[in-house]
Structures are given as structure tokens and as C-alpha cells.
N, C-alpha and C positions, 0 to 999 in steps of 0.2 A: 533263166526266165527272160524272154525278150520283152523289150519295152514297146507298148502299143503306140500306134501313130498318134493317137489323141494326146498322149503325154507331150510329145514333141510340139504338137500344134498349140497346146496350152502354154508351153514354155515360151514359145516365140511371141504369143499374144501378150504374155505378162511382161516380157522384156520391152515390148512397145508401150505397154501401159506405164511402165516405170519412166519412160522418156517424158510422158505427159506429167507424171507426178514430179519429176525433177524440174520441169519447166514451171510448174505452178508453185512448188514449195521451196525451190532453191533459186532458180534463175530470176523468178519474179520478185523475190524478197531480199536479195543480197546484191551489193554493188559488184560490177564486173571486176575481175582480177583481184578480188579481195580474199582475205584468208577465210572468211565465212563461206564465200562461194566455193573455194577449193575444198573445204571440209565437207560442205553439203553435197558437192558432186561426188566425193569419195564415198560418203555414206550411201548416197542413192545408188551408186554402182555396186556396192556390196549388197545392199538390200535387193537389188534386181536379180541376184543369183539365188535368193532364198526360195522363191516359189518353184523354179526349176529343180532346185536341190530337194525340196520336199516331195516332188513328184517322181524324181528319178532315182534317188539313193536307195529306196526300199527294194529296188530290183537288183541292186549290186551288193549292198552291205548287210552284215548280220543285223538281226532285229535289235539287239542290245545297242549297237552303234547307231543305227538309223533312228532309234528313239530319241537320242540326244539331239539329232539334227531336226527331227520332226517337230518337236515342241516349239522352239523359237521360230522356225520357218513358217509353220502353219498359223501361229499367232500373228505374225506379220502378214501372212496371206489374208487373214480376216480383216486386219487393220487397213491393208491396201484396198480391199474391196470397198469398204465404207468411205475411205478417203476419196476414192474415185467417184463414188456416187455423190458425195457431198460437194466435191469440187465441180462436178458436172452440173449439179443443181445451181451452183453459184455462177455459172457462165453467163446467164442473162444479165446479172448485175455487172459483171466485167464488161459485157458488150455495151450496156447503157452508159457506163462510165467512159468507155472508149469513144463513143459517139459524142459525148459532151466535150471531151478533150479535143477531138478533131474539130469541132466547131470553134472552140476557143483558139486552137492553133491557126485556124484559117483567118482569124482576126488579129493574131499577134505572132510575129516572127522575131526571134526563135521561140520555142516553147517556154512559157513562163516557168520559173523554178518551182512555184507552188504547185503547178500541174504535175511535175515529176514527183514531188514529194507526196502528193495525194495518191498518185498511182501506186507507189511503193506502200503507202499506208493501207490502201485498200487490199493490196495483195497479201500483206502481212496479216491484216485482220481476218481475211477469208481463210488463210492458212492456219492461223491459231484456232479459229472457231471450228474449222473442219477437223483439225487434229484432236481437239478436246471432245467434240461430239463423237468422233469415230472411236476414241478410247473408251468413252462411256458406254457406247453401244456394244462394243466387243466385250468389255468387262461383264456387262449384263448377260450377253449371249453365252459367255463361257460358264457362268454360274448355272444357266439353264442346261447347257450341253453336258457338263460334267456332273450334274446332280443326278439323283435317281430318276428313272423313268416314271412318269405319272401313270397311275393305274386307272384307265377309263373303262366304263361299262356301257354296253349298248344292247338293246333287244331288237332282234330282226325276226319279223313274222314271215314264215314260208307259206307259199300258196298251196302246198300239198304236203302229205306226210301223215304219219300216225302218232300215237301218244309216246312211242319210244323216243322220237326226236324232240318232243316238247320239253323245253327246259335244259337241253344239252348246252353245256358251256364250253366254248372254245377259247383258249388263251392264245391270242394272236400277237406274234412278235416278229419283227423283221428288221433288216438293216442294222444289225448289231455291230458290224464292221470291226471285228477284232483285227488288230494290226499293231504298228509301232506305238500307237497312243492309247489303245484300249486293249487290255489284256485279261488275265485270269480273274482279277477282282471284279472287273466289269461283268464277266460271264457269271460269276458266283452271285452277284447282286441280282441279276436278272433271274437266275434259277430260283433263288430264295423268294423273290417277289411272286413268281408264277406258282411255286409250290404252296405259297400261302393263300392262294385263291381257291384251291380245291377244284380246279378246272377238270372237265371230263376228258379233254384232249388238248394237246399243244400243237400249234401250227407255226412253223418257222418259215416265213415266206421270202427267203433269199437274202443275199448280201450279208452272209454271216462273217465272211473273212476278207481281208486284204493282205494275203500272203499265203505261202505254201504250207502244207501239212508239217513239213520239217521245221518251219519257223514257228507255227502257231498251235501245234497239237496240245502243248500244255495249257495254253489259254482257253482252248475249247473243251478241255477235259471235264469241267464241272457240268456240262450238258448231260453227262452220264447220270446225274442225280435228279433230273427232271422226273416228276411223279404225276401221273394222271391215270384215269380209269382205262382209257383206250390207247394211251401211248403218245409219242411225239413224232410228228411228221414234218418233212422238209421238202421244199422245192428250190431249185437253183435260181440265183439272181445273176445279173450281168457280171458282178465282181467275182463270182466263183469261176467264171470262164477266163478271168485274168489270173487266177490263183491256182489252177490245176484242179478242175472240176472232178475229174475221174478219181484222183487221189482223195479228195475231200469226201466224195460219196462213200468210199470204202471206210474212211476214218469215222464218219458219222454212224455207219452201221455198227462199227466196233463200240461206239458210245451208246448204242441202243436207240438211236434216232433212225426212223424209217424214211428214206428218200422216196418220193413219189415221182418217178421218171416217166412221164406220160402214161400214168397208170391210175387205177382206181381200186379202192378197197371198200368192202361192204361193212358198215357199222350198224348197230341196232337202230333202225328207223331211218337211215339215210346212207347215201353213197358219198364217200370222200375221194375226190380226184385231185391230181396234181399234174401240171404241165411244166416243161422246162422253159427257161427264159428265152425270149425271142433272140437274144444275142448268141444263144447256143447254135443257131443255124450257121454261124460263121465257122463252127467247128463240127459241122454235120451232126449236131445234137440239139436241134431246135424243138419247138413245141409240136406235138402231134395230138390234136384235139380229137380226131376220130378214134385213135387208139385209146385215149384216156376216157372218152365219154360215150363211145359207141356201144351198141349191143347191151343196153341196160334196161332194167325194169322202169318204164315211164311213170309208174305210180309212185316211185320212191323219189324223194327230193335229193338233189345232188349239190354239194358244196365243193367249189373248185378253188384250189390254191394256185395262184399265178403271181409271179413277182411284180409285173408291171400292170398298172390299172388299164392301160390301153388294150390289154388282152381281153377285156370285157367284150369287145366287138365280136370276137370269135366265140366267146362263152355264150353270148346271147343267141348266136346262130345254132348252138348245140343244146339249147334248152336248159342251161344252168340256172339254178334257183338263186344261188348266192356265190359271188366270187370274193375271196379275201386276198388282198394285195398289200404291197409296200412300195419301195423304190423311190418315192418322191421326197421323203423326209419332211413332208408337209411344206416343202419349199426351202426349209432350213434357214435361209437368210432372206428375210423380208427386206426390200421389195423384189429380190431376185426370184421369188416364187412366181412372179408374172411370166418369167421366161419358161419355167418348168410347166406352167399351166398350158402353154401352147402345144406341148408334146403329149400331155396326158389329159384324159377326160375329167379326172378328179385328183386333187392334191391330197386331200385328207377327209376322213369321215365317210358319211353315207351318201349314196346316190342310187337312183333307179334308172335302168335302161330297159324299158318295156317290162317283160316278166322277169328279167334278171336284175338282181340287186348286187350292189358293189359296196364293200367297206374297205377303206384304205387306212392303214396305220401310219403314223408319222415316223415310226422306227424308234429303236431303243439306243442307237448310237449316233455317229455323225461321220461325215466324210469331208476331208480337206480341213478347213479351220475348225478348231474345237469350239464352235460358236453356233448357237441356235437362237435366232431372233424371230419371234412370232410363231414358232413351231417347236414347243417343248417335246422332249422325247417321251414316248408312251408305249405301254403294253395295254392291249384292249381285251377285255373279257366279252366275247360275243355270245349272248344267250339266244338260243333259237326258240321260237314260239310257233305253234301250229294253230 
């Protein structure tokens, strides 16, 4: 399996980020040429390899091996994110203190010893405060991420349709992210939760896996036990195209899950359509809305499964009544959800775009750090009303 270019890009970015962390947490808090400086520098250099290791090793190592690497490296990944955020927030305090020192230095040469000690005290205070806060946030986020998905319920009223569609319940789940950190037990918990709802159909809206069929087939096997009146349907997410989409499509068929590959099925009272993820276009397997939504009875409502919320723009042009999506994880790591919101029209929950309605699940798993802050995992029962 080849390593995507974004992995190398993120690795370089994180190496540069660790230079900043070293400057603030080691150089700014320890005396030059001291034993503490040398030990801190060695620790920072080792930790700088953690994030690239977490991103790269799953492409080369057996899943059982990469799992041992993934846990410590991705936990540090989460800690590093919040350390960066908190230290950057503290920069105005550093700047104000530096301006005060500069004014004092202009009146007294050389720099007064108390100014040097105050500078170190401030650096250490910020480092300790940021470290404690980041640890608390990540601990809280891990409890959220590793706990069971929350079961949400929402009613969506369609603008057309007959009594057969009224009351239909769709179990919406996405972003399960089976891989080195989430395996068979994670899938089994999701299956049991969904089966307990008595839903009429199950919709898996992409990013099921982070690995090949060879690596993850046992982890996905419990999907065979999903039970609903109309069956289980699946559309590809961007991570399927990193994991061997063709092979996973065949594996899901073996498990009794029906992929909707730019196609539509007629169910009692409505049409259910699915389109491929937009990243599939890089492998000549992108979304084809005309194929999935064309030549249908305009009197029947149509529900579209599409991995990314941004696909609602095309859904609206094709007269879709309701689009069900995932991809965003609800932002996963607040306040980084602000970045995700630039690329997607909705991070989570319900939104209306003209006559087309959109509902976005936060997802049942996680990607990267095993941390969710402000965006707990969920499975949503979407009940239709006419």
C-alpha cells in the first residue's frame, strides 16, 4: 500500500510544530547547557517522531504490531495538539512581558537579574499550566471517544411521499474507522446498539475502515449480524479509497451489506440512493449524481447517502429530499472544528438547503488521537414524517 502525500505533509508539519514545543517547554524553561536542557531536548526529539510514526507505520507493519505503536503515539498526538493551542493562546502574555522587559532594559544595563528570573518563572508557569490543562482535556476527550456512541433521535419531515414512508426509521452511522485502535469489539458494540433500536434500515455513510481487507476483515465481521426490515446500505468515504475500496466493496457484499455505488433502490414509499465519495474521482470512481438520481418518479421522495456534507450542493440540484452524511466527526477536537467548518456546510446535526434537507452524524469512531472534545460519538435514528 503506497503512502499518500498528505501523510508526508502532516509529518513535516508536525516536526516543525515540535520545534516550537521544544522552544517553549524546554529551551525557555531550562538553563543553557544544563542536564535538564539536554534531557528535555532528547525527550522532545523522541516525541517528534511519534506523530509521523502513527501516520506511517500502519502502511508497513502488521496490524498487531502497529497497534502497540498507535496507542502511545496518538495519545501524544492529542496532547501535542492541545499544548500547541494553549501555548499559542499564551503568546500575548509573553509578548506583553517582553515589552515590559525591553523598557526596563532600556533604562538599565545590563539586564537586571530579577528580569531574567521573572522571564524563566513566566515560561515555567505557562508550561506547567498548559501541560496540566492539556492533560485534563485529553483525558476527558479519551473517555468520550472510547465510550459507547450516544444514541440520538431526530424526526425529519419530507415535503412529499405517501403513508408507506411515514414513520420509517433509518439507523445512521458513519466514520466507524476500524483500524489499529478500533477493532472487532468496537464493531460488535455498534451492531448491538443498532439492533436494539429496531430500525427499518441501516445506512453506513463511509469511512468504515483504515486498513485493508486482509488486515481488518475479522474486525468488520460483526456487520453480518445487523438486522433491519429493509437491510443495510453503504457508501464509500474518503478512507475507503486509502484502504482498497474495490476489495472492501466485495467484502461488505459477503457480509450482507449492500453498497450503493452511484445507484438507487426503490423501497416502500421512497427511493434510497447513494453516491461515491468525491475523493473517488482520483481513482476514476467519483460520484455520479445523474446515474444515481436520474430517471425516477418525481412523486416519490428520495433519500441520498453521501459521505461528505458538501455533496449537498449537487443533491440540491438533483431534487433530493434528504441527504444523510458523516465525514466531519462533528469537528472531533474543539476548537479545531472551526477549521473543518470552512470546508463543509454543516459539521453536525440538521440543516436545510432550499428544498433539500441535510443531517450529519458525528460518527461512531475517531481518527488520529483517541480523543473527542465537544463532539461525542453518535449513532442517529432518523425517523421520517410525511
